[in-house]
C-alpha positions in Angstrom: 25.1 -1.8 -8.3 23.6 -1.5 -4.9 22.0 1.9 -5.9 20.2 0.2 -8.8 19.0 -2.5 -6.4 17.6 0.1 -3.9 16.0 2.2 -6.7 14.4 -0.9 -8.2 13.0 -2.2 -4.9 11.7 1.3 -4.1 10.0 1.7 -7.5 8.5 -1.8 -7.5 7.1 -1.3 -4.0 5.7 2.1 -4.7 4.3 1.6 -8.2 3.2 -1.9 -7.4 1.2 -0.6 -4.4 -0.3 2.2 -6.5 -1.4 -0.3 -9.1 -2.9 -2.5 -6.4 -4.7 0.5 -4.9 -6.1 1.6 -8.2 -7.3 -2.0 -9.0 -8.8 -2.4 -5.5 -10.3 1.1 -4.9 -10.4 2.7 -8.4 -8.8 5.9 -9.6 -8.9 8.3 -6.7 -8.1 12.0 -6.7 -4.5 11.7 -5.4 -2.1 9.2 -4.0 -2.8 10.3 -0.4 -6.5 9.5 -0.9 -5.6 5.8 -0.7 -4.4 6.3 2.9 -7.9 6.1 4.3 -8.8 3.2 2.1 -6.1 1.1 3.8 -7.0 2.2 7.3 -6.2 -0.4 9.9 -8.7 -1.5 12.5 -6.9 0.4 15.2 -5.9 4.0 14.8 -2.5 3.4 16.5 -1.4 0.9 13.8 0.5 1.8 10.7 -1.5 1.1 7.6 0.0 -0.4 4.4 -0.1 3.0 2.7 2.1 4.5 5.4 4.5 1.6 5.3 4.9 1.7 1.6 5.4 5.5 1.6 8.0 5.4 4.4 9.8 2.4 2.9 9.9 3.7 -0.7 11.2 7.1 0.6 13.8 5.5 2.9 15.2 3.4 0.1 15.7 6.6 -2.0 17.7 8.4 0.7 21.1 6.6 0.3 20.9 7.0 -3.5 20.1 10.7 -3.2 23.0 11.1 -0.8 25.6 9.2 -2.9 24.6 11.0 -6.1 25.1 14.4 -4.5 28.2 13.6 -2.4 30.4 16.7 -1.9 27.6 19.0 -3.0 26.4 21.8 -0.8 22.9 20.9 -2.1 22.9 17.3 -0.8 20.4 18.5 1.9 17.7 18.9 -0.8 17.5 15.1 -1.2 17.2 14.7 2.6 14.5 17.4 2.7 12.5 15.7 -0.1 12.6 12.4 1.7 11.7 14.1 5.0 8.7 15.7 3.2 7.5 12.2 2.1 7.9 11.1 5.7 5.6 13.9 6.8 3.1 12.8 4.2 3.2 9.2 5.5 3.0 10.4 9.1 -0.4 12.2 8.4 -2.7 9.6 6.8 -5.7 11.2 8.5 -5.2 14.5 6.7 -8.7 14.5 5.3 -10.4 14.6 8.7 -7.8 16.2 11.0 -6.7 19.9 10.6 -3.3 19.4 12.2 -2.6 16.3 10.0 -3.8 18.2 7.0 -1.2 21.0 7.6 1.6 18.5 8.1 0.5 16.6 5.1 0.3 19.7 2.8 3.7 20.9 4.0 5.2 17.5 3.5 3.7 17.0 0.0 4.6 20.4 -1.4 8.1 20.4 0.2 8.8 17.0 -1.4 8.0 18.4 -4.8 9.9 21.6 -4.2 13.0 19.9 -2.8 13.2 17.1 -5.5 13.0 19.8 -8.2 15.7 21.9 -6.4 17.8 18.7 -5.9 17.6 18.1 -9.7 18.2 21.7 -10.5 21.3 22.0 -8.4 22.8 18.5 -8.8 21.8 17.6 -12.4 20.2 20.7 -14.0 20.4 19.2 -17.5 17.8 16.6 -16.4 15.1 19.1 -15.5 13.5 18.6 -18.9 12.4 15.1 -17.7 10.3 16.7 -15.0 8.9 19.2 -17.5 7.9 16.5 -20.0 6.3 14.3 -17.4 4.4 17.3 -15.9 3.1 18.2 -19.4 2.0 14.5 -19.8 0.3 14.7 -16.5 -1.6 17.8 -17.7 -2.8 15.8 -20.7 -3.9 13.0 -18.5 -5.6 15.4 -16.2 -7.6 16.8 -19.2 -8.5 13.3 -20.2 -9.2 11.7 -16.8 -9.8 14.7 -14.5 -7.5 13.4 -11.7 -5.0 16.2 -12.0 -3.4 15.7 -8.6 -2.9 12.0 -9.0 -1.4 12.4 -12.4 0.9 15.2 -11.3 2.1 13.1 -8.4 2.7 10.1 -10.5 4.6 12.3 -13.0 6.9 13.5 -10.3 7.5 10.0 -9.0 8.3 8.7 -12.5 10.5 11.7 -13.2 12.4 11.2 -9.9 13.0 7.5 -10.5 14.1 8.1 -14.1 16.5 10.9 -13.1 18.0 8.8 -10.3 18.4 5.7 -12.6 20.2 8.0 -15.1 22.4 9.5 -12.5 23.4 6.1 -11.1 24.2 5.1 -14.6 26.5 8.0 -15.0 24.4 10.0 -17.5 25.2 13.7 -17.3 
């Protein structure tokens, strides 16, 4: 039950924030593009985008761990969340070369490690990622925001897979 609660809170925080961002700033090129829109008055402060990214990722960590207990591939879940942490730690990626490198490594490693996590822990669920990525391509052709749609497809796929895993679907 606690895993459902963590997943639900994480999903509501993340997708709620995305919806608020789209309503407030319009449809941007990618999720990370919203980071600069939520910039705080002082550079040393965390912005809401960072807080949401850290929090939604942190809430996934225990679920990823429990769902892969006794698996040698459990580290893939940790590395995926670490990648999201790297993304959140580099909100100035558009203007700062160092942050851009950290941001890119974090973003691509998150995608890679969540796919590997699924492939090694629940390979029969890889089709969910495939279908949602195909849908993101269709949305890209329609709206031209390919990165945003691809990211949202991966987030939706990750939450669906984890909810199914928690529910015992094999």
